[in-house]
PATORFI-720197 format. One record per atom (N, C-alpha, C, CB): residue in three letters; x, y, z. Coordinates in steps of 0.02 Angstrom, whole numbers, plus 32768, in hexadecimal, padded with zeros to 4 digits. Glycine has a CB too. Layout:
BEGIN
 type    u    v    w
  Ala    X    Y    Z
...
END
This chain:
BEGIN
 type    u    v    w
  Unk 72A7 1F56 3954
  Unk 72AC 1F4D 390C
  Unk 72C4 1F8D 38EA
  Unk 7269 1F37 38F0
  Unk 72AE 1FC6 3901
  Unk 72C2 2005 38E2
  Unk 730D 2011 38E3
  Unk 729F 203E 3903
  Unk 7330 2008 391D
  Unk 7378 2013 391B
  Unk 739C 1FE4 38EB
  Unk 7395 200A 3961
  Unk 7385 1FA5 38E8
  Unk 73A4 1F75 38BA
  Unk 739B 1F8A 3872
  Unk 7386 1F30 38C5
  Unk 735F 1FA3 3862
  Unk 7353 1FBB 381E
  Unk 737E 1FF8 380E
  Unk 7309 1FCD 3814
  Unk 7386 2024 383F
  Unk 73B0 205F 3834
  Unk 73F8 204B 3829
  Unk 73AA 208F 3870
  Unk 7412 201D 3853
  Unk 7457 2007 384B
  Unk 7461 1FE5 3808
  Unk 746A 1FD7 3884
  Unk 7430 1FBE 37F3
  Unk 7435 1F9B 37B3
  Unk 7438 1FCD 377A
  Unk 73FA 1F6B 37AA
  Unk 740B 1FFE 377A
  Unk 740B 2030 3745
  Unk 744A 205B 3746
  Unk 73CF 205D 374D
  Unk 7461 206D 3781
  Unk 749D 2096 3786
  Unk 74DA 2070 376C
  Unk 74A9 20AD 37CF
  Unk 74DE 202F 377B
  Unk 7517 2009 3762
  Unk 7517 2005 3716
  Unk 7517 1FC1 3780
  Unk 74DD 1FFD 36F7
  Unk 74D9 1FFB 36AE
  Unk 74EC 203F 3690
  Unk 7493 1FE7 3697
  Unk 74D2 2074 36AD
  Unk 74E2 20B7 3694
  Unk 752C 20C8 369E
  Unk 74B6 20EB 36B5
  Unk 7546 20B6 36D8
  Unk 758D 20C3 36E5
  Unk 75B9 209D 36B4
  Unk 759F 20B0 372E
  Unk 75A7 2060 36A6
  Unk 75CE 2039 3676
  Unk 75CA 2059 3631
  Unk 75B4 1FF0 3673
  Unk 7590 2073 3620
  Unk 7589 2095 35E0
  Unk 75B6 20D2 35DC
  Unk 7540 20A8 35D5
  Unk 75BA 20F8 3612
  Unk 75E4 2134 3613
  Unk 762E 2121 3612
  Unk 75D5 215F 3652
  Unk 7641 20EE 3638
  Unk 7687 20DA 363B
  Unk 769F 20BE 35F8
  Unk 7691 20A5 3672
  Unk 7674 209C 35D4
  Unk 7688 207E 3594
  Unk 767C 20AD 3558
  Unk 7662 203D 3588
  Unk 766C 20EB 3565
  Unk 765C 211B 3530
  Unk 7695 2123 34FF
  Unk 764A 215F 354F
  Unk 76D2 2123 3517
  Unk 770B 212E 34EA
  Unk 772D 20ED 34D4
  Unk 773F 215B 350D
  Unk 770D 20B6 34DD
  Unk 7729 2075 34C9
  Unk 7711 2061 3484
  Unk 7716 203E 34FC
  Unk 7725 2027 346F
  Unk 7712 200D 342E
  Unk 76C7 1FFE 342D
  Unk 773B 1FCE 341C
  Unk 76AB 1FFD 33F1
  Unk 7663 1FF4 33E9
  Unk 7649 1FB2 3407
  Unk 7651 1FF6 339F
  Unk 766A 1F79 33FC
  Unk 7650 1F3B 341B
  Unk 764E 1F3E 3467
  Unk 767A 1F00 3405
  Unk 767F 1F5F 3484
  Unk 7680 1F64 34CE
  Unk 7647 1F92 34E4
  Unk 76C4 1F80 34E7
  Unk 763B 1FC9 34C0
  Unk 7604 1FF6 34D2
  Unk 75C1 1FD4 34CC
  Unk 7606 2034 34A6
  Unk 75BA 1FA7 349E
  Unk 757B 1F84 3494
  Unk 7573 1F4A 34C6
  Unk 7575 1F6A 344C
  Unk 75A9 1F27 34D3
  Unk 75A6 1EE9 34FA
  Unk 75A5 1EF4 3546
  Unk 75E1 1EBD 34E8
  Unk 75CF 1F20 3560
  Unk 75D7 1F26 35A9
  Unk 759B 1F42 35CF
  Unk 7611 1F50 35B6
  Unk 7577 1F76 35B9
  Unk 753F 1F8E 35E0
  Unk 7508 1F5A 35EE
  Unk 7520 1FC9 35BE
  Unk 74F3 1F32 35BC
  Unk 74C1 1EFE 35CD
  Unk 74DD 1EC8 35FC
  Unk 74A8 1EDD 358D
  Unk 751D 1EB9 35F5
  Unk 753B 1E87 3622
  Unk 753D 1EA3 3669
  Unk 7583 1E75 360B
  Unk 754E 1EE3 3670
  Unk 754E 1F02 36B3
  Unk 7508 1F04 36CF
  Unk 756C 1F49 36AF
  Unk 74D6 1F13 36A4
  Unk 7491 1F14 36BA
  Unk 747B 1ECF 36D4
  Unk 7463 1F2A 3681
  Unk 748B 1E9B 36AE
  Unk 7478 1E57 36C3
  Unk 749D 1E42 3702
  Unk 7486 1E25 368B
  Unk 74DD 1E51 3706
  Unk 7503 1E40 3742
  Unk 74EB 1E64 3780
  Unk 754C 1E4F 3737
  Unk 74DC 1EA4 3779
  Unk 74C3 1ECB 37B2
  Unk 747D 1EB3 37C5
  Unk 74C1 1F16 37A1
  Unk 7455 1EA0 3794
  Unk 7412 1E87 37A2
  Unk 7416 1E47 37CC
  Unk 73EC 1E7A 3760
  Unk 7441 1E1A 37B9
  Unk 7449 1DDB 37DE
  Unk 7466 1DE8 3823
  Unk 7476 1DAA 37B7
  Unk 7494 1E18 3828
  Unk 74B5 1E26 3868
  Unk 7487 1E4B 3899
  Unk 74F5 1E4E 385D
  Unk 7466 1E80 3882
  Unk 743F 1EAA 38AE
  Unk 73F7 1E91 38B8
  Unk 743D 1EEF 3893
  Unk 73DC 1E6B 3889
  Unk 7398 1E51 388E
  Unk 7397 1E05 387E
  Unk 7368 1E77 385D
  Unk 73B5 1DDC 38A9
  Unk 73BC 1D95 3898
  Unk 737A 1D70 3893
  Unk 73E7 1D73 38CB
  Unk 734A 1D7E 38BF
  Unk 730A 1D5A 38BC
  Unk 72E3 1D6E 387D
  Unk 72E0 1D69 38FA
  Unk 72E3 1DAE 386E
  Unk 72C0 1DC5 3832
  Unk 72E0 1DA8 37F3
  Unk 72BF 1E12 382F
  Unk 7323 1DA7 37F2
  Unk 7347 1D8B 37B9
  Unk 7337 1D41 37B1
  Unk 7392 1D95 37C1
  Unk 7332 1D1D 37E9
  Unk 7322 1CD6 37E4
  Unk 72DB 1CCC 37C9
  Unk 7328 1CB4 382A
  Unk 72AB 1CF4 37DF
  Unk 7267 1CEF 37C5
  Unk 7263 1D00 377B
  Unk 7238 1D1D 37ED
  Unk 7288 1D33 3767
  Unk 7289 1D46 3720
  Unk 72A8 1D0E 36F7
  Unk 72B1 1D88 3716
  Unk 72DD 1CEE 3712
  Unk 72FC 1CB6 36EF
  Unk 72CD 1C7B 36E7
  Unk 7339 1CA0 3714
  Unk 72A8 1C6C 371C
  Unk 7277 1C35 3718
  Unk 7241 1C45 36E5
  Unk 7257 1C28 375D
  Unk 7229 1C83 36E5
  Unk 71F6 1C97 36B4
  Unk 7211 1C93 366D
  Unk 71DD 1CDF 36C4
  Unk 724F 1CA9 3664
  Unk 726E 1CA6 3621
  Unk 7275 1C5E 360A
  Unk 72B2 1CC9 3621
  Unk 7286 1C30 3638
  Unk 728A 1BEA 3625
  Unk 7246 1BCD 3613
  Unk 72A8 1BC1 365F
  Unk 7212 1BE2 3636
  Unk 71CE 1BCB 3625
  Unk 71BB 1BE3 35DF
  Unk 719B 1BE5 3659
  Unk 71C9 1C22 35D0
  Unk 71BB 1C3C 358D
  Unk 71E4 1C17 3558
  Unk 71C8 1C88 3589
  Unk 7222 1C0A 3569
  Unk 724E 1BE7 353A
  Unk 7233 1BA1 352C
  Unk 7295 1BE4 3556
  Unk 721F 1B7E 3560
  Unk 7204 1B3A 3558
  Unk 71C2 1B3B 3531
  Unk 71F9 1B19 359C
  Unk 719C 1B6F 3539
  Unk 715B 1B73 3517
  Unk 7163 1B84 34CD
  Unk 712F 1BA7 3539
  Unk 718E 1BB4 34BD
  Unk 7191 1BCE 3478
  Unk 71CC 1BB3 344F
  Unk 7194 1C18 347A
  Unk 7204 1BA6 346E
  Unk 723E 1B8B 3449
  Unk 725F 1B53 3471
  Unk 7272 1BC4 343A
  Unk 723D 1B1A 3477
  Unk 7257 1AE5 34A2
  Unk 729A 1AC9 348B
  Unk 7225 1AAD 34A5
  Unk 72A6 1AC6 344A
  Unk 72E6 1AAC 3432
  Unk 731F 1AD9 3447
  Unk 72E5 1AA5 33E5
  Unk 7316 1B1A 3444
  Unk 7349 1B48 345A
  Unk 7358 1B3F 34A5
  Unk 7334 1B91 344C
  Unk 7324 1B36 34CD
  Unk 732D 1B2B 3514
  Unk 7353 1AEB 3523
  Unk 72EA 1B29 3537
  Unk 7344 1AB8 34FC
  Unk 7368 1A78 3505
  Unk 73B2 1A81 34F4
  Unk 7349 1A41 34D9
  Unk 73C0 1AA3 34BE
  Unk 7406 1AB0 34AA
  Unk 7429 1ADA 34DF
  Unk 7409 1AD3 3466
  Unk 7407 1B0D 34FA
  Unk 7425 1B38 352D
  Unk 7436 1B10 356C
  Unk 73F7 1B72 353E
  Unk 7406 1AE7 3583
  Unk 7412 1ABF 35BF
  Unk 744B 1A8D 35B4
  Unk 73D3 1A9A 35D4
  Unk 744F 1A6F 3579
  Unk 7485 1A41 3569
  Unk 74C8 1A65 356A
  Unk 7479 1A20 3526
  Unk 74CA 1AA0 354D
  Unk 7509 1AC6 354C
  Unk 751E 1ADB 3592
  Unk 7502 1B03 351E
  Unk 74EE 1AEC 35BC
  Unk 74FF 1AFD 3601
  Unk 751B 1AC1 3626
  Unk 74C1 1B18 3626
  Unk 74FD 1A86 361B
  Unk 7516 1A49 363B
  Unk 755C 1A39 3623
  Unk 74E6 1A0E 362E
  Unk 7568 1A3F 35E1
  Unk 75AA 1A31 35C6
  Unk 75DE 1A64 35DF
  Unk 75A8 1A31 357A
  Unk 75C9 1AA2 35E7
  Unk 75F7 1AD4 3602
  Unk 760B 1AC3 364A
  Unk 75D7 1B1A 3600
  Unk 75DA 1AAB 3671
  Unk 75EA 1A96 36B5
  Unk 761A 1A5B 36B7
  Unk 75AA 1A83 36DA
  Unk 7610 1A2B 368A
  Unk 763E 19F2 3686
  Unk 7683 1A09 3672
  Unk 7623 19BE 3654
  Unk 7687 1A37 3641
  Unk 76C8 1A50 362C
  Unk 76EB 1A76 3664
  Unk 76C0 1A7E 35EF
  Unk 76C5 1A9C 368B
  Unk 76E2 1AC0 36C3
  Unk 76FE 1A90 36F7
  Unk 76AD 1AED 36E4
  Unk 76D9 1A5B 3706
  Unk 76F2 1A29 3737
  Unk 7731 1A07 371D
  Unk 76BC 19F4 3746
  Unk 7732 19F7 36DD
  Unk 776F 19D8 36C0
  Unk 77AA 1A08 36C3
  Unk 7762 19C3 3677
  Unk 779D 1A48 36B6
  Unk 77D3 1A7A 36BA
  Unk 77ED 1A80 3702
  Unk 77BA 1ABE 36A1
  Unk 77C0 1A7E 3732
  Unk 77D5 1A81 3778
  Unk 77FF 1A44 378A
  Unk 7799 1A85 37A7
  Unk 77E9 1A09 3773
  Unk 780F 19CC 3782
  Unk 7853 19CE 3760
  Unk 77E7 198D 376B
  Unk 7856 19E6 3722
  Unk 7896 19EB 36FF
  Unk 78C4 1A1D 3721
  Unk 788A 19FF 36B6
  Unk 78A9 1A54 3738
  Unk 78D2 1A86 375B
  Unk 78ED 1A6A 379C
  Unk 78A9 1AC6 3769
  Unk 78C4 1A44 37BF
  Unk 78DC 1A25 37FD
  Unk 7912 19F2 37EF
  Unk 78A1 1A04 3823
  Unk 7908 19CA 37BA
  Unk 793B 1998 37A8
  Unk 797B 19BB 3792
  Unk 7921 196A 3770
  Unk 7975 19F1 376C
  Unk 79B1 1A16 3757
  Unk 79D5 1A35 3792
  Unk 799D 1A4C 3726
  Unk 79AF 1A51 37C1
  Unk 79CD 1A6D 37FD
  Unk 79F3 1A38 3824
  Unk 7998 1A8E 3828
  Unk 79D4 19FD 382A
  Unk 79F4 19C7 384F
  Unk 7A34 19B0 382C
  Unk 79C3 198C 3856
  Unk 7A33 19AB 37EA
  Unk 7A6F 1996 37C6
  Unk 7AA7 19CA 37CC
  Unk 7A60 1988 377C
  Unk 7A94 1A0A 37CA
  Unk 7AC6 1A3E 37D3
  Unk 7AE3 1A3B 381A
  Unk 7AA7 1A85 37C6
  Unk 7AB8 1A2F 384C
  Unk 7AD1 1A29 3891
  Unk 7B01 19EE 3897
  Unk 7A97 1A20 38C1
  Unk 7AF0 19B6 3877
  Unk 7B1E 197C 387A
  Unk 7B60 198C 3858
  Unk 7AFD 193F 3858
  Unk 7B5D 19AF 3820
  Unk 7B9A 19C2 37FD
  Unk 7BC5 19F0 3827
  Unk 7B89 19E3 37BB
  Unk 7BA5 1A20 3846
  Unk 7BCA 1A4F 3871
  Unk 7BE9 1A2A 38AC
  Unk 7B9D 1A88 3889
  Unk 7BC3 19FC 38C9
  Unk 7BDE 19D6 3902
  Unk 7C1A 19AC 38ED
  Unk 7BA8 19AA 3920
  Unk 7C15 198D 38B2
  Unk 7C4E 1965 389B
  Unk 7C8C 1990 388E
  Unk 7C3C 193E 385C
  Unk 7C82 19CC 3872
  Unk 7CBA 19FA 3867
  Unk 7CD8 1A0F 38A9
  Unk 7CA3 1A38 383E
  Unk 7CAD 1A20 38D9
  Unk 7CC6 1A35 391B
  Unk 7CEC 19FC 393D
  Unk 7C8B 1A4C 3948
  Unk 7CD1 19BF 3937
  Unk 7CF4 1985 3955
  Unk 7D38 197A 3935
  Unk 7CCA 1946 394F
  Unk 7D3C 1982 38F3
  Unk 7D7D 1979 38D1
  Unk 7DAD 19B0 38E5
  Unk 7D74 1978 3885
  Unk 7D94 19ED 38EE
  Unk 7DC0 1A24 3905
  Unk 7DD7 1A16 394C
  Unk 7D9B 1A69 3902
  Unk 7DAA 19FE 3977
  Unk 7DBD 19ED 39BB
  Unk 7DF3 19B8 39BD
  Unk 7D80 19D6 39E3
  Unk 7DEB 1984 3993
  Unk 7E1C 194E 3992
  Unk 7E5F 1967 3978
  Unk 7E04 1914 3967
  Unk 7E5E 1992 3946
  Unk 7E9C 19AA 3928
  Unk 7EC0 19DC 3955
  Unk 7E8E 19C9 38E5
  Unk 7E9B 1A07 3978
  Unk 7EBB 1A3D 399E
  Unk 7EBB 1A32 39E9
  Unk 7E99 1A7E 398F
  Unk 7E8C 1A0A 3A01
  Unk 7E88 1A00 3A49
  Unk 7E5D 1A33 3A6C
  Unk 7ECB 1A00 3A66
  Unk 7E40 1A62 3A47
  Unk 7E14 1A94 3A65
  Unk 7DD1 1A74 3A78
  Unk 7E09 1ACE 3A35
  Unk 7DB0 1A90 3AA9
  Unk 7D6E 1A79 3ABF
  Unk 7D39 1AA8 3AA3
  Unk 7D6A 1A74 3B0D
  Unk 7D28 1AA0 3A64
  Unk 7CF7 1ACC 3A44
  Unk 7CB0 1ABA 3A57
  Unk 7CFF 1ACA 39F9
  Unk 7CA2 1A7B 3A64
  Unk 7C5E 1A67 3A75
  Unk 7C47 1A85 3AB7
  Unk 7C59 1A1B 3A78
  Unk 7C75 1A8F 3AE3
  Unk 7C63 1AAB 3B25
  Unk 7C45 1AF0 3B1F
  Unk 7CA1 1AAD 3B52
  Unk 7C52 1B12 3AE9
  Unk 7C3A 1B56 3AE0
  Unk 7BEF 1B58 3AD5
  Unk 7C5E 1B78 3AA7
  Unk 7BD5 1B34 3AA4
  Unk 7B8F 1B3C 3A92
  Unk 7B62 1B01 3A9F
  Unk 7B8B 1B4D 3A4C
  Unk 7B7B 1AC4 3A94
  Unk 7B4F 1A8B 3A98
  Unk 7B42 1A73 3ADF
  Unk 7B6C 1A53 3A71
  Unk 7B67 1A8B 3B0E
  Unk 7B5A 1A77 3B54
  Unk 7B15 1A8D 3B6A
  Unk 7B90 1A94 3B83
  Unk 7B00 1AC8 3B56
  Unk 7ABE 1AE1 3B68
  Unk 7A88 1AB6 3B48
  Unk 7AB5 1B2A 3B53
  Unk 7A91 1AA1 3B09
  Unk 7A61 1A76 3AE8
  Unk 7A5A 1A33 3B0C
  Unk 7A74 1A6A 3A9F
  Unk 7A93 1A16 3B20
  Unk 7A92 19D6 3B43
  Unk 7A6E 19DE 3B86
  Unk 7ADA 19BB 3B4D
  Unk 7A7B 1A16 3BA8
  Unk 7A5A 1A23 3BE8
  Unk 7A0E 1A29 3BDF
  Unk 7A76 1A63 3C08
  Unk 79F8 1A4C 3BAA
  Unk 79B0 1A53 3B9D
  Unk 7991 1A10 3B8D
  Unk 79A4 1A84 3B64
  Unk 79B3 19E7 3B65
  Unk 7998 19A4 3B56
  Unk 7993 197A 3B95
  Unk 79C5 1981 3B22
  Unk 79C4 197F 3BC1
  Unk 79C2 195A 3C00
  Unk 7987 1970 3C2B
  Unk 7A04 1962 3C26
  Unk 7979 19B0 3C2D
  Unk 7940 19C9 3C52
  Unk 78FE 19AF 3C35
  Unk 793F 1A16 3C53
  Unk 78FA 19AE 3BF4
  Unk 78BD 1995 3BD4
  Unk 78B2 194C 3BE4
  Unk 78C1 199F 3B87
  Unk 78E6 1924 3BE0
  Unk 78E1 18DD 3BF0
  Unk 78D0 18D4 3C39
  Unk 7921 18B8 3BDF
  Unk 78F0 18FB 3C65
  Unk 78E3 18F4 3CAC
  Unk 789C 1908 3CBE
  Unk 7915 191E 3CD4
  Unk 7882 193B 3C9E
  Unk 783D 1951 3CAB
  Unk 780A 1920 3C91
  Unk 7831 1995 3C8D
  Unk 781A 18FD 3C5B
  Unk 77EC 18CC 3C3E
  Unk 77EC 188A 3C61
  Unk 77FC 18C2 3BF6
  Unk 7821 187A 3C87
  Unk 7827 1838 3CA7
  Unk 77F0 182B 3CDA
  Unk 786A 1833 3CC9
  Unk 77DF 1859 3D07
  Unk 77A9 184A 3D36
  Unk 7767 183C 3D14
  Unk 77A0 1884 3D67
  Unk 7759 185F 3CDE
  Unk 771A 1852 3CB9
  Unk 771B 180B 3C9D
  Unk 7711 1885 3C80
  Unk 7755 17F7 3C81
  Unk 7759 17B3 3C65
  Unk 7753 177F 3C9C
  Unk 779C 17AA 3C40
  Unk 7770 178C 3CD6
  Unk 776B 175D 3D0E
  Unk 7723 1758 3D26
  Unk 7799 1773 3D48
  Unk 7701 1791 3D2C
  Unk 76BB 178F 3D41
  Unk 7690 176B 3D0F
  Unk 76A1 17D7 3D4B
  Unk 769D 1774 3CCF
  Unk 7676 1751 3C9B
  Unk 7683 1706 3CA0
  Unk 768A 176B 3C55
  Unk 76C1 16F1 3CA9
  Unk 76D1 16AA 3CAF
  Unk 76B0 168D 3CED
  Unk 771D 169F 3CB1
  Unk 76B0 16B2 3D24
  Unk 7690 169A 3D61
  Unk 7645 1691 3D57
  Unk 769D 16CB 3D9B
  Unk 7625 16C1 3D35
  Unk 75DE 16BD 3D27
  Unk 75CE 167F 3CFC
  Unk 75C6 16FD 3D05
  Unk 75F7 1673 3CC9
  Unk 75EC 1639 3C9D
  Unk 75F5 15F9 3CC4
  Unk 761C 163B 3C61
  Unk 7629 15F7 3CEE
  Unk 7636 15BA 3D16
  Unk 75FD 15AE 3D47
  Unk 7679 15C1 3D3C
  Unk 75E4 15E3 3D67
  Unk 75AC 15DA 3D95
  Unk 756E 15C0 3D71
  Unk 759B 161C 3DB8
  Unk 7562 15DA 3D35
  Unk 7529 15C3 3D0D
  Unk 7531 157A 3CFA
  Unk 7520 15ED 3CCF
  Unk 756E 1565 3CE9
  Unk 7579 151F 3CD6
  Unk 7571 14F1 3D13
  Unk 75C0 1516 3CB9
  Unk 7589 1507 3D4C
  Unk 7582 14DE 3D89
  Unk 7538 14D9 3D9C
  Unk 75AA 14FC 3DC3
  Unk 7514 1510 3D95
  Unk 74CD 150F 3DA5
  Unk 74A7 14E0 3D76
  Unk 74B0 1557 3DA1
  Unk 74B7 14E3 3D36
  Unk 7497 14B6 3D06
  Unk 74A7 146D 3D15
  Unk 74AC 14C7 3CBF
  Unk 74E4 1460 3D28
  Unk 74FA 141C 3D38
  Unk 74D5 1403 3D76
  Unk 7546 1418 3D43
  Unk 74D1 142E 3DA9
  Unk 74AF 1419 3DE6
  Unk 7464 1410 3DDC
  Unk 74BC 144B 3E1E
  Unk 7446 1439 3DB2
  Unk 73FE 1432 3DA6
  Unk 73F1 13F3 3D7D
  Unk 73E2 1470 3D82
  Unk 741D 13E2 3D4E
  Unk 7413 13A4 3D28
  Unk 7421 1367 3D54
  Unk 7440 13A3 3CE9
  Unk 744F 136E 3D83
  Unk 745D 1337 3DB1
  Unk 7423 132B 3DDF
  Unk 749C 1345 3DDA
  Unk 7402 135F 3DF6
  Unk 73C7 1357 3E22
  Unk 738F 1334 3DFE
  Unk 73B0 139B 3E3B
  Unk 7385 1342 3DBE
  Unk 734F 1321 3D9A
  Unk 735E 12D7 3D91
  Unk 7345 1343 3D56
  Unk 739E 12C4 3D88
  Unk 73AF 127E 3D83
  Unk 73A3 125A 3DC6
  Unk 73F8 1275 3D6C
  Unk 73B5 127C 3DFD
  Unk 73AA 125E 3E3E
  Unk 7360 1255 3E4C
  Unk 73C9 1289 3E75
  Unk 7336 1284 3E37
  Unk 72EF 127E 3E41
  Unk 72D3 1246 3E17
  Unk 72CB 12BF 3E32
  Unk 72EF 1239 3DDC
  Unk 72DA 1203 3DB1
  Unk 72EA 11BF 3DD1
  Unk 72FA 1209 3D6C
  Unk 7324 11BC 3DF2
  Unk 733A 117E 3E12
  Unk 730C 116C 3E4D
  Unk 7383 1184 3E29
  Unk 72F6 11A0 3E70
  Unk 72CC 1194 3EAB
  Unk 7287 117B 3E98
  Unk 72C7 11D1 3ED4
  Unk 7271 118A 3E5E
  Unk 722D 1179 3E4A
  Unk 7229 1133 3E2F
  Unk 7213 11A9 3E18
END
């Protein structure tokens, strides 16, 4: 615990010294942020316990504020996921646009531009599909065996009913 406390304090003091010649908001804002970041990084278990204790105090003394904070954290997470999905969709549309431009250049000039970069991507996709195929086959075999076993066990019960 002592080295973590020392590193945490040193990071806050170092940030204070580094921001000494900066603007006033930066001098006020960055040292506590560095302290909190170093605290979480160097003492994660202690930081988690302090966070839990702070939430308990928050729920006890200002429950409405805690509810608003938790709601804002949840909404921030949702916004982050939407941003990730939008970035992925944008990346995909840009890739499609680039591929269409490359294809039109290939058709117009006769050059083989796709052979340069996309061949490796196609090879990687083929490896992924090939590596996943045995797992899919084993899963299908397991399901089929279970279905056959269920069918045979239900057939045996019908045969035993007929004998009685």
